[in-house]
N, C-alpha and C positions, 0 to 999 in steps of 0.2 A: 796101466792107468785108466781110470774110468772116463767115460765120455763126459764132456762138459754139458751141463744142463742147458737146454734151449732157452733163449730169452723169452720172458713172459709176454704173452699177447696183450696188446692194448685192450683194455676193457671198454666195452660199449655200455651206454646206459641200459638199464634193465629192459625198458620198453623197446629200445632199438634192437637189442640182442634178440628179443622175442620175435620180432618181425623179420629182421634182415641178417642176423648174425650167422645163421646157417647158410645163407646164400652167398655172403661175401667173405666169410672167414672159415668156412668149413666146420663150423661148430654144430653140435647137436641142437636141434630146435628146442627151446625151453618153453614148455607149456605152462602158461600162467593163467590163473583164474581171472576172468574179465571183471573189472570193477563194476559194482552194482550202483548204477547211477539212479537218480531220482525217477526218471521215466521208466527204467527197468523195474523198480519197485512198484510203481503205479500199475504197470502192465501186469506184473505178477499178482498183485492184489486183485485186480479186475478179473483176471483169468481164474484165480482161485475162487472168488465169489461166484462167478458165472458157472464154474464147474460144479460147485456144491448145489446151486439152485437147479441146474439141469438134473443132477442126481435126485434131488428132492422131487422134481416134477415127474421123473420116471418112476420113482417109488410110489408117488400118489396115484399115477395112472395104473400101476400094477395092482394096488389095493382096490381101486374102483373096479377094475376089470375082474379081479378075483371075486368081489362081491356080486357083480352082475352074473358071472358064470354060476356061482353057488345058487343064487335065487332062481336062476333060469332052469338049471338041470337037476339040482338036488331038491329044491322046493317045488319045481314044476310050474313056475309062474311064466307069464308072457315076458317078452323082451322089454316092453315098455314098463311093466310093473317091476321087473328086476332092476332096470336102470334107475327108476324113480326111488326104489327102496335103498339102493346103494348110495345114491346121492344124498338123500335126507338123513341117512344114517351117519355118513362121514361128515356132513355139515352140522350135525348135532342140533338141528332146528327144533326137535322135540315133537314132530308129528307122530301119529300113531302108525301101527303096522298096516301096510297095504292089504295084506292077506294074513290069515292066521299062520303063525310060525310053529313048527315042531320044536320039541325041546333041544334037539341038536342045532336047529336053525337059530334058536335064541342064543345058544352058546357061541355059534359062529358070529352072530351079530355083535356079541360082547367083544370078541377078539377083533372083529373088523373095526369097531369103534376105537379100541385101544391103539390099533395100528394106524388108523387114520389120524387120531389126535397126535400121535408121536411124529408122523410124517409132516403134518401141518405145523407143529411146533418147530421142527427142524427147519422148514422153509421160512417161517416167520422170523426165527432167530437169525438166520443168515441174511435175510433181506433187511432186517432192522440194523444189523451190524454194518452192512454195506452202505445203508443210507446215512447212519449216524457218523461213521468214519469217512464217508465221502468217496468210497471206492468206485461206486457207479459214476458219480459226477466226474471224478478225475479220469476214469477210464474212457468215458465218452468224449471228454475234451481231448484226450490223447489220440483217440481214433479219428476225431474230426480234424485235428492238426495233421495227422499222417495222410488222410485223404486229400487235404489241401496240398501237401507237399507232392503227392502223386500227380496232382493236376498241374503243377508248375511246369512251364515250358519256356525255354529261352531266358531263364532267370539267372541270378548271380548267387554265388555261395561264398560266405565269409567263414573261414575256419579260424576260430579264436576270437573271443570278445573281450580282449584286453584294451589297453589304451589305443593301440593302432586299429584294432577291429571296430571299436566303438566309433572312432572318427570316420572310418570307411562307411559304416552303417549310417551315420548321420548324413554324409554326402549322398548316399544312395537314396535315403528317405527324402532329401531335399529335391532330388531329381525325379521322384516318383518311380523309381526303379524297383521291380519285383526281385526280392532277395530273401535268402534264408541263412541263418547263422547256425554254426555247429560249435559247441564248447562242452567240456566235461565238468567244469566247476559249477557248483551250486550257486555261488554268488553271481557268476556271469549269467547263468540261466535266469535267475531272479531279476537281475538288472535289465536283461533284454525283454523279459515279459512285462516289466513295469513300463518300458518304452513302447510296448505294443508290437515288437518284432517277432517274426516267426523263427523259433529256435528249436533245434534238436539237441538234446543232451547226449553226448557220446564222444568217443575217441575218433577224431577225424583221420587218424592214420589207418583206421580199419576200413577195408573196402566196403563192408556191409553198411557202415554208417554213411559213407559217401553215396552209396546206391539208394539208401533211404531218403536222402535229401535231394535225389534226382540229378546226380552228376552227369548221367548219360544224356540228359535233356537240357543241361545248363549251358549258358553262353560263356560264362567266365567264372573262375574260381580264384579267390584271394586267400592265400595261406599267410595268416597274420599271427601265428603262434610265437611265443618268445624263443622257442628252441629252433635253431637253424636245422638241426637233424630232423626234427618232426616236420618242418616245412618241406624239406627235401623229400621225405617219404610221402607226404600229401601230394606233392607235384607228380612224383613217380606213379602213385596210385591213380590219380586223376587222369594222367595221360594214358595209362594202361586201360582204364575203363572207357575213356572217351578221347580218342586221338584228336578230335576237332576242337576240344575245349581250350579256351585261352586261360593261361595260368599266370597269376601275378603273386610273387612271393616276397616275404619280408626277410631281410638278412641283417645280421649284426656286424659282420666283418667282411673285408674284401675277399678273403679266402672263401667264405660262404657264398658270396656273390658268384664267383666262378663255378663253384660246385653246383649251385642251383641252376645256373645257365646250362651247364653240361647235363644236368638232370632233366632238362626240357622246359624249364620255366621261360615263358615268353618275355616277361618283364620282372626284374629283380630290383627292389627298392630297399635301401638301407636308411632307416630313420635318422641315424647318426650322421652319415655322410650327406644325405639330402638336407637335413636340418642345418648342418654346418654351412653348406653352400648357400642356403637361403638366408641365413643370418649374415653371411658375408655380403650377399647381394643387397640385402636390406640396408646394410651399413653404407655401401658404396652407391647404390642406385635405388633409393627408397621409393621414389615415385613410380619407377618401372615395376617394382615388386608389388606395390599397392594396386597398380592397374591390373597386373596379371592375376592377383588374388581376387580382384573384383569381377573378373570375367570367367574364372575357372571354377570357383567354389562359392558356396553359400546359397541360402534360400532367398535372399533379397536382391538378387542380381537383376540388372536391367539390360545388360549386354551379355551375350553368350557366344562361345566358340563351339561350333558344331562341325561334324564331318558327314559327308554324303557320298554314297557309292553310286557310280554310274553303271547301270545295268544295260547290257546290249539290247535286250528285248523290250524294255519298258521305258527307256530314257530317250526322249526325242532329240536331245542335244548332242548325242554321241556322234563324233565325226565333224562337228562344227568347231570353229575357233571361239574364243571368249568374246570377240567382237561380234561374231554372228549370233552366238547364243544370247548375248545381252543380259547375262544373269544379274549383274549389278544394276543395270537400268530398270529391269523389270521388278526386282525385289528390293533394291536398296541395300542389300547385304554386301560386305566387303570380302572379296576372294583373297585369302591370305596365301595359300599354297596348294599344290597338287602333289599327291603321293602316287608315284607310278613305278611299279615293279621294284618296290623297296627304296627307291630314290625319291627325295623330296625336292620339288621345284618351288623355290621361294619367289614371291612376287611375280606370278605369271603375267605375261604381257597380253595385249589384245590379239596377237598372232598365235598364241599358244593353243594348239588343237587338243580337243578332248577325245579320249579313247576309252573303249569299254574296260571296265575294271579300275579306272582312275578313282581316287578318293579326293574329293574337293573339300578343303578345309576353309570354312568361312566364319565371319564374325558379324553379328547383328543383334537386334532386339527380337522379341518373340514374333512380332508381326512380320518382320522382314524374313526371318527364318521359315515362318509358316508359308509365306509366298514362294520362297525358294524350294520348299519341299514339294510344292505342287508342280515344280518344273523337273526336278531331278529326284531320284529314288533315295531316301535316307537309309542309313544303316539301321537306325532305330525306327521301326514302323510307328 
Protein backbone atom coordinates (compact mmCIF):
# COMPACT_ATOMS: atom_id res chain seq x y z
CA UNK A 1 0.00 0.00 0.00
CA UNK A 2 1.24 3.48 -0.85
CA UNK A 3 1.93 6.00 1.81
CA UNK A 4 -0.80 8.49 2.57
CA UNK A 5 -0.22 11.92 1.18
CA UNK A 6 0.86 14.43 3.85
CA UNK A 7 -1.70 17.04 4.77
CA UNK A 8 -1.29 20.27 2.82
CA UNK A 9 0.44 23.10 4.55
CA UNK A 10 -1.55 26.16 5.42
CA UNK A 11 -0.82 28.80 2.86
CA UNK A 12 0.45 32.15 3.99
CA UNK A 13 -0.29 35.35 2.14
CA UNK A 14 2.22 35.92 -0.63
CA UNK A 15 3.92 38.86 1.11
CA UNK A 16 4.07 36.94 4.39
CA UNK A 17 5.57 33.88 2.70
CA UNK A 18 8.17 35.99 0.97
CA UNK A 19 9.45 37.41 4.25
CA UNK A 20 8.85 34.76 6.87
CA UNK A 21 7.76 31.55 5.17
CA UNK A 22 11.26 30.12 5.00
CA UNK A 23 11.96 30.97 8.64
CA UNK A 24 8.85 29.54 10.23
CA UNK A 25 7.72 26.78 7.88
CA UNK A 26 10.91 25.51 6.28
CA UNK A 27 9.86 26.72 2.86
CA UNK A 28 12.23 27.87 0.17
CA UNK A 29 12.33 31.66 0.17
CA UNK A 30 10.27 33.11 -2.63
CA UNK A 31 12.00 35.93 -4.45
CA UNK A 32 9.47 38.47 -5.48
CA UNK A 33 10.03 41.59 -7.46
CA UNK A 34 9.55 44.59 -5.24
CA UNK A 35 6.65 46.79 -6.25
CA UNK A 36 7.62 50.04 -7.95
CA UNK A 37 6.12 52.76 -5.81
CA UNK A 38 5.78 56.36 -6.88
CA UNK A 39 8.92 57.43 -5.01
CA UNK A 40 10.89 54.61 -6.62
CA UNK A 41 9.84 55.79 -10.08
CA UNK A 42 10.72 59.39 -9.21
CA UNK A 43 14.13 58.33 -7.96
CA UNK A 44 14.76 56.21 -11.06
CA UNK A 45 13.81 59.08 -13.38
CA UNK A 46 16.01 61.50 -11.44
CA UNK A 47 18.99 59.14 -11.52
CA UNK A 48 18.39 58.38 -15.21
CA UNK A 49 18.38 62.09 -16.11
CA UNK A 50 21.39 62.85 -13.94
CA UNK A 51 23.31 59.94 -15.45
CA UNK A 52 22.67 61.16 -19.00
CA UNK A 53 23.64 64.73 -18.13
CA UNK A 54 26.89 63.54 -16.54
CA UNK A 55 27.65 61.51 -19.66
CA UNK A 56 26.95 64.56 -21.81
CA UNK A 57 29.20 66.74 -19.65
CA UNK A 58 32.02 64.18 -19.90
CA UNK A 59 31.60 63.95 -23.66
CA UNK A 60 31.65 67.76 -23.99
CA UNK A 61 34.79 67.96 -21.89
CA UNK A 62 36.43 65.28 -24.05
CA UNK A 63 35.60 67.22 -27.24
CA UNK A 64 36.93 70.49 -25.83
CA UNK A 65 40.11 68.83 -24.58
CA UNK A 66 40.61 67.12 -27.93
CA UNK A 67 40.34 70.47 -29.72
CA UNK A 68 42.81 72.12 -27.34
CA UNK A 69 45.36 69.32 -27.84
CA UNK A 70 45.01 69.46 -31.62
CA UNK A 71 45.51 73.22 -31.88
CA UNK A 72 48.38 73.12 -29.39
CA UNK A 73 50.47 70.23 -30.71
CA UNK A 74 49.39 69.82 -34.35
CA UNK A 75 48.90 73.48 -35.26
CA UNK A 76 51.62 74.63 -32.87
CA UNK A 77 49.60 77.38 -31.15
CA UNK A 78 49.99 78.55 -27.58
CA UNK A 79 47.80 77.08 -24.83
CA UNK A 80 45.74 80.27 -24.61
CA UNK A 81 45.16 80.45 -28.38
CA UNK A 82 44.32 76.73 -28.50
CA UNK A 83 41.81 77.01 -25.67
CA UNK A 84 40.25 80.14 -27.14
CA UNK A 85 39.89 78.55 -30.58
CA UNK A 86 38.34 75.35 -29.16
CA UNK A 87 35.80 77.29 -27.11
CA UNK A 88 34.66 79.69 -29.87
CA UNK A 89 34.47 76.78 -32.31
CA UNK A 90 32.22 74.66 -30.08
CA UNK A 91 30.08 77.63 -29.07
CA UNK A 92 29.55 78.53 -32.76
CA UNK A 93 29.77 82.25 -32.03
CA UNK A 94 31.11 82.94 -35.55
CA UNK A 95 34.43 84.57 -34.66
CA UNK A 96 37.29 84.28 -37.11
CA UNK A 97 40.29 81.98 -36.84
CA UNK A 98 42.78 82.96 -34.17
CA UNK A 99 45.69 81.95 -36.39
CA UNK A 100 45.77 80.68 -39.99
CA UNK A 101 44.70 77.03 -40.18
CA UNK A 102 46.21 74.35 -42.39
CA UNK A 103 43.89 72.32 -44.65
CA UNK A 104 43.88 69.41 -42.24
CA UNK A 105 43.30 71.84 -39.41
CA UNK A 106 40.18 73.13 -41.14
CA UNK A 107 38.96 69.54 -41.67
CA UNK A 108 39.49 68.85 -37.97
CA UNK A 109 37.61 72.05 -37.09
CA UNK A 110 34.65 70.88 -39.18
CA UNK A 111 34.62 67.54 -37.34
CA UNK A 112 35.02 69.35 -34.02
CA UNK A 113 32.01 71.57 -34.75
CA UNK A 114 29.84 68.59 -35.69
CA UNK A 115 30.86 66.68 -32.57
CA UNK A 116 30.27 69.70 -30.36
CA UNK A 117 26.86 70.46 -31.82
CA UNK A 118 25.84 66.81 -31.36
CA UNK A 119 26.96 66.72 -27.73
CA UNK A 120 25.30 70.05 -26.91
CA UNK A 121 22.08 68.90 -28.57
CA UNK A 122 22.20 65.71 -26.46
CA UNK A 123 22.65 67.74 -23.25
CA UNK A 124 19.94 70.26 -24.11
CA UNK A 125 17.51 67.51 -25.08
CA UNK A 126 17.93 65.69 -21.75
CA UNK A 127 17.81 68.91 -19.76
CA UNK A 128 14.65 70.09 -21.50
CA UNK A 129 12.99 66.71 -20.98
CA UNK A 130 13.90 66.75 -17.27
CA UNK A 131 12.53 70.27 -16.79
CA UNK A 132 9.34 69.75 -18.79
CA UNK A 133 8.47 66.40 -17.19
CA UNK A 134 9.52 67.57 -13.73
CA UNK A 135 12.19 64.93 -13.07
CA UNK A 136 14.55 67.46 -11.52
CA UNK A 137 11.94 69.11 -9.33
CA UNK A 138 10.50 65.80 -8.11
CA UNK A 139 13.95 64.36 -7.51
CA UNK A 140 15.10 67.37 -5.52
CA UNK A 141 11.92 67.28 -3.41
CA UNK A 142 12.52 63.58 -2.73
CA UNK A 143 16.14 64.17 -1.72
CA UNK A 144 15.07 67.07 0.53
CA UNK A 145 12.47 64.88 2.22
CA UNK A 146 14.98 62.08 2.79
CA UNK A 147 17.52 64.47 4.25
CA UNK A 148 14.79 65.70 6.59
CA UNK A 149 14.01 62.11 7.63
CA UNK A 150 17.70 61.49 8.29
CA UNK A 151 17.70 64.48 10.62
CA UNK A 152 14.74 63.24 12.67
CA UNK A 153 15.59 62.28 16.24
CA UNK A 154 13.22 61.00 18.92
CA UNK A 155 10.30 61.10 16.49
CA UNK A 156 7.25 58.86 16.03
CA UNK A 157 6.54 56.56 13.08
CA UNK A 158 3.06 55.69 11.81
CA UNK A 159 2.95 52.60 9.59
CA UNK A 160 -0.26 52.74 7.58
CA UNK A 161 -2.32 55.81 6.73
CA UNK A 162 -5.78 54.29 6.75
CA UNK A 163 -8.59 55.42 9.02
CA UNK A 164 -6.69 54.45 12.15
CA UNK A 165 -3.39 55.92 10.98
CA UNK A 166 -5.04 59.17 9.92
CA UNK A 167 -6.59 59.62 13.36
CA UNK A 168 -3.25 58.94 15.04
CA UNK A 169 -1.58 61.49 12.77
CA UNK A 170 -4.27 64.05 13.58
CA UNK A 171 -3.66 63.66 17.32
CA UNK A 172 0.12 63.86 16.84
CA UNK A 173 -0.26 67.02 14.80
CA UNK A 174 -2.49 68.54 17.51
CA UNK A 175 0.23 67.77 20.08
CA UNK A 176 2.99 69.23 17.82
CA UNK A 177 4.76 65.89 17.85
CA UNK A 178 7.37 65.19 15.18
CA UNK A 179 6.30 62.12 13.19
CA UNK A 180 6.65 60.41 9.83
CA UNK A 181 4.19 58.19 7.97
CA UNK A 182 4.92 55.05 5.93
CA UNK A 183 2.40 53.68 3.44
CA UNK A 184 2.53 51.98 0.05
CA UNK A 185 -0.78 53.15 -1.43
CA UNK A 186 -0.74 56.09 -3.82
CA UNK A 187 -4.03 57.40 -2.42
CA UNK A 188 -2.66 57.38 1.13
CA UNK A 189 0.52 59.16 0.04
CA UNK A 190 -1.50 61.83 -1.77
CA UNK A 191 -3.79 62.31 1.25
CA UNK A 192 -0.84 62.68 3.63
CA UNK A 193 0.89 65.16 1.32
CA UNK A 194 -2.29 67.21 1.08
CA UNK A 195 -2.30 67.47 4.89
CA UNK A 196 1.37 68.47 4.96
CA UNK A 197 2.62 65.31 6.69
CA UNK A 198 6.02 63.76 6.07
CA UNK A 199 5.39 60.42 4.34
CA UNK A 200 7.60 57.75 2.82
CA UNK A 201 6.00 55.52 0.21
CA UNK A 202 7.08 51.93 0.72
CA UNK A 203 6.35 48.59 2.36
CA UNK A 204 6.70 49.03 6.12
CA UNK A 205 7.39 45.29 6.57
CA UNK A 206 10.78 45.77 4.89
CA UNK A 207 13.72 46.62 7.15
CA UNK A 208 15.18 48.96 4.54
CA UNK A 209 12.03 51.11 4.55
CA UNK A 210 11.98 51.30 8.35
CA UNK A 211 15.63 52.31 8.36
CA UNK A 212 14.94 55.05 5.80
CA UNK A 213 12.33 56.54 8.11
CA UNK A 214 14.79 56.45 11.04
CA UNK A 215 13.48 53.58 13.14
CA UNK A 216 16.79 53.34 14.99
CA UNK A 217 16.44 56.96 16.18
CA UNK A 218 12.67 56.93 16.74
CA UNK A 219 10.95 57.06 20.10
CA UNK A 220 7.83 55.11 19.19
CA UNK A 221 6.34 53.18 16.25
CA UNK A 222 2.62 52.74 15.60
CA UNK A 223 1.70 49.74 13.39
CA UNK A 224 -1.74 50.66 12.06
CA UNK A 225 -2.04 48.52 8.93
CA UNK A 226 -5.32 46.61 8.36
CA UNK A 227 -3.50 43.26 8.31
CA UNK A 228 -2.65 41.74 11.70
CA UNK A 229 0.13 39.67 10.10
CA UNK A 230 1.81 42.74 8.61
CA UNK A 231 1.55 44.58 11.92
CA UNK A 232 3.24 41.62 13.60
CA UNK A 233 6.13 41.67 11.12
CA UNK A 234 6.50 45.42 11.54
CA UNK A 235 6.76 45.01 15.31
CA UNK A 236 9.29 42.18 14.95
CA UNK A 237 11.38 44.19 12.49
CA UNK A 238 11.26 47.35 14.60
CA UNK A 239 12.29 45.52 17.78
CA UNK A 240 15.11 43.82 15.87
CA UNK A 241 16.43 47.11 14.48
CA UNK A 242 15.94 49.05 17.72
CA UNK A 243 15.33 47.16 20.95
CA UNK A 244 14.56 50.39 22.85
CA UNK A 245 11.76 51.61 20.60
CA UNK A 246 8.22 51.56 21.96
CA UNK A 247 5.79 49.76 19.65
CA UNK A 248 2.01 50.16 19.53
CA UNK A 249 0.10 47.82 17.22
CA UNK A 250 -3.43 47.62 15.85
CA UNK A 251 -5.21 44.25 16.10
CA UNK A 252 -8.50 43.02 14.69
CA UNK A 253 -9.10 39.95 16.89
CA UNK A 254 -8.32 38.79 20.41
CA UNK A 255 -6.04 36.07 19.01
CA UNK A 256 -4.05 38.72 17.14
CA UNK A 257 -3.71 40.70 20.37
CA UNK A 258 -2.01 37.78 22.07
CA UNK A 259 0.31 37.13 19.11
CA UNK A 260 1.33 40.76 18.87
CA UNK A 261 2.06 40.86 22.58
CA UNK A 262 4.19 37.74 22.25
CA UNK A 263 5.89 39.36 19.25
CA UNK A 264 7.09 42.25 21.40
CA UNK A 265 4.42 44.93 21.03
CA UNK A 266 4.36 47.15 24.10
CA UNK A 267 0.71 48.12 23.60
CA UNK A 268 -1.90 46.40 21.42
CA UNK A 269 -5.14 48.21 20.61
CA UNK A 270 -8.16 46.67 18.91
CA UNK A 271 -10.40 49.37 17.39
CA UNK A 272 -13.38 47.04 17.58
CA UNK A 273 -12.92 46.01 21.21
CA UNK A 274 -11.92 49.50 22.34
CA UNK A 275 -14.72 51.08 20.34
CA UNK A 276 -17.27 48.73 21.83
CA UNK A 277 -16.10 49.46 25.37
CA UNK A 278 -16.20 53.18 24.75
CA UNK A 279 -19.72 53.00 23.31
CA UNK A 280 -20.87 51.06 26.34
CA UNK A 281 -19.21 53.56 28.69
CA UNK A 282 -20.74 56.48 26.77
CA UNK A 283 -24.15 54.90 27.21
CA UNK A 284 -23.74 54.22 30.95
CA UNK A 285 -21.46 57.11 32.04
CA UNK A 286 -21.74 59.80 29.35
CA UNK A 287 -20.39 62.66 31.47
CA UNK A 288 -17.29 60.70 32.45
CA UNK A 289 -16.55 59.81 28.83
CA UNK A 290 -17.00 63.40 27.70
CA UNK A 291 -14.66 64.57 30.47
CA UNK A 292 -11.96 62.03 29.58
CA UNK A 293 -12.22 62.85 25.88
CA UNK A 294 -11.83 66.51 26.67
CA UNK A 295 -8.55 66.04 28.54
CA UNK A 296 -6.97 63.30 26.43
CA UNK A 297 -7.56 64.25 22.79
CA UNK A 298 -8.26 67.20 20.57
CA UNK A 299 -6.56 70.47 19.67
CA UNK A 300 -8.93 72.75 21.62
CA UNK A 301 -8.27 71.37 25.07
CA UNK A 302 -7.89 73.58 28.12
CA UNK A 303 -6.99 70.81 30.58
CA UNK A 304 -4.27 68.24 29.91
CA UNK A 305 -3.05 65.02 31.48
CA UNK A 306 0.74 64.76 31.39
CA UNK A 307 3.42 62.44 32.76
CA UNK A 308 6.80 63.47 34.20
CA UNK A 309 9.83 61.33 34.92
CA UNK A 310 11.82 61.90 38.11
CA UNK A 311 15.52 61.79 37.19
CA UNK A 312 17.97 61.23 40.06
CA UNK A 313 20.58 63.74 38.85
CA UNK A 314 18.40 66.66 37.78
CA UNK A 315 15.27 66.48 39.91
CA UNK A 316 15.50 68.29 43.28
CA UNK A 317 12.36 66.69 44.75
CA UNK A 318 13.65 63.11 44.64
CA UNK A 319 13.56 61.64 48.15
CA UNK A 320 10.93 64.09 49.41
CA UNK A 321 7.30 63.39 50.22
CA UNK A 322 4.52 65.11 48.29
CA UNK A 323 3.93 67.33 51.31
CA UNK A 324 7.58 68.40 51.35
CA UNK A 325 7.75 68.86 47.57
CA UNK A 326 4.53 70.94 47.52
CA UNK A 327 3.98 70.24 43.83
CA UNK A 328 0.30 71.06 43.93
CA UNK A 329 0.78 74.25 45.94
CA UNK A 330 3.61 75.57 43.76
CA UNK A 331 2.09 74.75 40.37
CA UNK A 332 -1.64 74.28 40.96
CA UNK A 333 -1.60 70.98 39.06
CA UNK A 334 -3.38 67.91 40.43
CA UNK A 335 -1.30 64.79 41.14
CA UNK A 336 -3.39 61.87 39.90
CA UNK A 337 -1.09 58.88 40.27
CA UNK A 338 2.50 57.67 40.47
CA UNK A 339 3.85 54.74 38.45
CA UNK A 340 6.65 52.93 40.23
CA UNK A 341 8.28 49.70 39.00
CA UNK A 342 5.29 48.88 36.81
CA UNK A 343 2.76 49.41 39.61
CA UNK A 344 0.36 52.34 39.70
CA UNK A 345 -0.29 54.26 42.92
CA UNK A 346 -3.68 55.98 42.58
CA UNK A 347 -4.41 59.09 44.62
CA UNK A 348 -1.05 59.40 46.40
CA UNK A 349 -1.24 60.97 49.84
CA UNK A 350 0.90 63.73 51.31
CA UNK A 351 3.12 61.09 52.95
CA UNK A 352 3.92 59.35 49.64
CA UNK A 353 7.67 59.61 49.05
CA UNK A 354 9.12 60.25 45.60
CA UNK A 355 11.92 57.98 44.34
CA UNK A 356 14.21 58.11 41.28
CA UNK A 357 12.52 56.64 38.22
CA UNK A 358 8.98 57.40 39.39
CA UNK A 359 6.58 58.67 36.73
CA UNK A 360 4.24 61.31 38.11
CA UNK A 361 0.89 61.55 36.28
CA UNK A 362 -0.66 64.99 36.66
CA UNK A 363 -3.58 67.06 35.34
CA UNK A 364 -3.76 70.80 34.78
CA UNK A 365 -3.84 73.61 32.26
CA UNK A 366 -0.85 74.72 30.21
CA UNK A 367 0.38 77.28 32.72
CA UNK A 368 0.17 74.83 35.62
CA UNK A 369 2.00 72.11 33.71
CA UNK A 370 4.64 74.60 32.59
CA UNK A 371 5.30 75.53 36.21
CA UNK A 372 5.43 71.89 37.14
CA UNK A 373 7.93 71.15 34.37
CA UNK A 374 10.29 73.68 35.96
CA UNK A 375 10.31 71.57 39.09
CA UNK A 376 10.50 68.03 37.77
CA UNK A 377 11.99 66.63 34.54
CA UNK A 378 9.40 65.86 31.83
CA UNK A 379 9.51 62.81 29.61
CA UNK A 380 8.88 65.12 26.64
CA UNK A 381 11.51 67.87 26.73
